Each structure stands twice: as structure tokens, then as C-alpha cells.
N, C-alpha and C positions, 0 to 999 in steps of 0.2 A: 398207455402214455399219451396220447392225444387227449384224452379226456381229461386227464389230469393236468396238464398245461392248460387246457381251455379253463378248468376249475380256477388256478391261481391267477391267470388273467382277470376273470371276472372279479376275483376278491380285490387285487391290487386296484383296480378302477373304482371300486365301491368306498374304499377308504380315501381316495382322493377328494380334495376341494371340489366343489361342483365349478365347473368349466362352460361357460357358455359360449356357443359359437353363431356369431351372424356375420356381420360385416366386419367386425373387429372380436377381439379374444377378451372375456371376462373371468378373471379368477376372483371368486368369492364364496361364501357359505350361505348367500341367500337366493342363488340361482338367478340373479338380475343380469340383465345384459349390458354391455359395455356401451359407453356414453357413444353417440353415433360421430363426435369428432376425435375418437381415441382408437388406434388400432390396439393397443392392450391396456385395460383397466383392472388394476388389483384394488380391491375393497377389503377394509379389515377396521376393526374398532379397537385392537388389542395387539397387533403385530405389524411390523415395518417390513422392509424391502431390503435384503443385505446384497450388496454387489460384490464383486472380486475384491479381497482385501490381500495387500502384498507388500513387500519393502520396496524403499526406492530402487535398489539394485534389481529386484525382479521385474519391476515397473519399466526401468529403463532398457531391460533385456528384451522386452517384447519386439519381435521382429514384425517390421511393416505394420505398426498400429494402425487401425481403421480411423477415418475422421470422426471424431467425437467420442471416441473409445474412453470410456468412464471407470475407474479404478479408485479404491480407498488406500493411501498409502499411510501404513502402521509406521513408519519412521517420522514422516513430518505430521503424523494425524490429521491429514487433511484429504480432500478430494481433488484429483488431478483428473482432466481431459485433453486428448489428443488434437492439437491444431494441425491439420494437414498442410494447411496454407503454409504456415510459419515452420512447419515441421519440427515442432517443439512439445513438450508437455507444459501444460498449463495448470496453474493451482487454483482451485476455486475457494477463495478466501478474500478478505478484506472488508465483510460485513460484520454484522454482529456475530460474535462466536469465533472470526477468523484469528488468525495467529498474530495479527498486527506486529510482524517482524520486519515489514518493509515500510517506507516512507507512503506509499499508495495505501497500503492497508492499514497505517497509524491513523491516516487521516479520515476515514469513516468507521474507524473500528469501534464499536459499542453502538451504531445506529446513525442516522440522518442528523447531522448538526453537532455530533459528538467527534473526539479525537482529533482536535484543531491543535493539541498540545501533546508534544514529545518528552517523556520524562526519560532522563538517562540516571538510571539508580545507580551505575558504577561505571568510572571512566568517562571519557569527553567523546563527543560526538564529533568525528574526524571526516573531513572531506579531502581527498586526493584526488590531483589531477595529473595523471601521467604526461610526460612530456611529448608522448604521441598523440595526445589529443588534440582534435581539430580545433575544440574551444580551450583558449589560454585561461579563461575563469574558473575558479574552483566554484562559485555558487553567484547566481544572476537572481536579483528580486527586482521585479517590475511591480509599482503600484499606482492607482490612480485615485487613491484616498488623501481627503484633506481639503480644507478649505482656506482662505486667507486667514478667517478669523480663528479656525482650530486646525492649524497644520498637521498633517501626517506623516509619518517617518516610513522610508522603506525598510528599515531595521531597528527595533528598540532593544536594547539591553540593558538590564538591570543588576547590579551586584549588592547583596545584602550583607556579605562577608568583606574582608580584607581585600584589596586589591583593585585593579581598574575595570570598569565594565567592559572596555573594548582595548585590546592590546595588539599592537602590529610589530612585527620585527621582520626585517630582511636579512638572510642569512648568506645571501650570494655576496663575495666580496668585489665582484666586478659589475653587482648592479647599479643601475643608474636611476633608479625609479623609487618612489616613496613607499614606506610600509604602509601608510594610510592615504588614500589621495582623494581629495573632492574637487570637483569641478561644478560650474553653472553654466548651463547652455547658452549659446550665443544669442538664442531667439528672446531670452529674457530680459525685458525692457524695464523692469521695475526700478522706479526711482524714488519711492517713499521715504521720507527723512525720518531715520531711526531705524528702519526695518529693512535695510540693502541685504540681499540674499548673499550667502556666504558658501563656497565650496567645502569648507570644516567650520563650524562655530562652536565656540564653548562659552558657558555662562555658569559662574559661581555665585550663588545665594546662599551663604550661610554664616554663621558667628564665627567659626574658627577662620583657620588659614587654609587658603585653597586657591587654585587657579581653574579658569575655564577650558583652557587648552594648555597642556604642559609638554615639552618635549626635549629629550635628550639625544647626544649623538655620542658614541663613544669614539675616543681619541684613538 
């Protein structure tokens, strides 16, 4: 019986890929040693490495995951690693091939320099600020672009259909502020004739009937 066990052990070892042991472990078919800077080197020209695949529920049910634990989530079709410092699972995405489902991912989705445009194929992009939020603004845009000959805008809206480019509405009956509000900082001392800065400016340049700024208050 001992001889049979020894025989099967030899057979099992003989069919395994070559594993070289030095200061590190190398798994390959050519017998080469692992790179000196690697604890483990897997070499192949026709195969990859599969890490554990599981659903989101199975992933989040892992008890006390180790720092840097890596899995492939079949629910989100993406890789996730565990951040022990923040005690959260973090998705590996945002570059080319990412899910592009968040604003951070969308910015770099497709590679460096791409993804600066977000397309909403259906419905509106809505920003909601809860009453308990520490910041009262739903969106803050800060820019330092633009020169006097070529001024820049913090936000530019173009509407190629019917309707306004920007629409503001206040629905609180007790509100004492404006739907659209513009202000010029007190540090501005520009006095150029014909180019005075304005909190809100409107300009109409067309052959039809139109106004630069139009306002309506419901009685």
C-alpha cells in the first residue's frame, strides 16, 4: 500500500508545471527561476491567472477580509480590493475598460485625455442636496481660465432645440432669494467704458425678436 501511495505521488508531481524554488517561487514551463524582485512569478504565453470570482453578496459576506484582498465581482463585472484603513471594498475601475458609471470614472474612461464629456442618453443628470448636508450648494464650479480679450465661463450651456439654455425656478413660497443670482466681487475695480462687469449679463444679436435677459414673476 505504501508503494502504491508513493507511485501516485510521483505521477502527480510529474504532471505539474515546473516550479522553481529559490528566494522566490516561479511557476512556468521552461524551468526558469523567478525574478529576484518577485516573491512569485508566473510565466506563460498562452494562459492567464484567475483569481476568485464571486457575486457582490458573496464578496461582502467575507468575514474580516485581509488588507488588499482581491476578488473579481461577477455582479459588477469588475475587480475589487479591500481597503483595511477605510474598512471598505474599493472597485478597481476608472481607466480604459472601466465601468464609467461614476463621475470620477467617466473623466478618465477611455484613457488619458478622454472622457471629459458625459452623455445622458435618457433622462436628466440630477444633483440633489439633502437638507442635512453641510454644504448648501448643489454644485460648485471654480475656474481660472480666460483672459480679458478672450473671457472664459465657469459654466456654458447651449440648447439646440426649443427652450432656454438655463432655467431657474424657486418653489419655496417663503424663499427670499433669486432663482438665478449673480454677483461681482468687491475687489473688482474695472472701469473700462463699455465693458463694465455684471453679475448677470445678457446679449442678443439676431435678426428676429429677442432679448438678452428676460424675467417673469408669477403673480
